[in-house]
C-alpha positions in Angstrom: 0.0 0.0 0.0 1.4 3.4 -1.0 1.4 6.1 1.6 1.2 9.8 0.8 1.4 12.6 3.3 1.0 16.2 2.2 2.2 19.1 4.3 1.3 22.7 3.5 4.1 25.1 4.0 4.6 28.7 4.9 7.8 30.6 4.7 9.8 29.9 7.9 7.5 27.2 9.2 10.1 24.4 9.1 7.8 22.2 7.1 10.5 20.6 5.1 12.4 19.5 8.2 9.2 18.2 9.8 8.3 16.3 6.6 11.7 14.7 6.6 11.4 13.7 10.2 8.0 12.2 9.7 9.2 10.3 6.6 12.2 8.9 8.5 10.0 7.8 11.4 7.6 6.1 9.1 10.4 4.7 6.9 9.0 6.2 3.7 10.5 8.3 1.0 10.3 12.1 1.2 9.9 14.2 -1.9 9.5 18.0 -1.8 8.5 20.4 -4.6 12.2 20.9 -5.6 12.5 17.2 -6.4 9.2 17.2 -8.3 10.2 20.3 -10.3 13.5 18.7 -11.3 11.9 15.4 -12.3 9.4 17.3 -14.5 12.2 19.0 -16.4 
């Protein structure tokens, strides 16, 4: 079963770091918008 967690971000909220910590604790991959943008190119 695939797991997807979406986190809304605001500048300075620390959302990327929180997302990475959650992904590590759940042992799932973490992809942010930077990765998606590069993959789309």
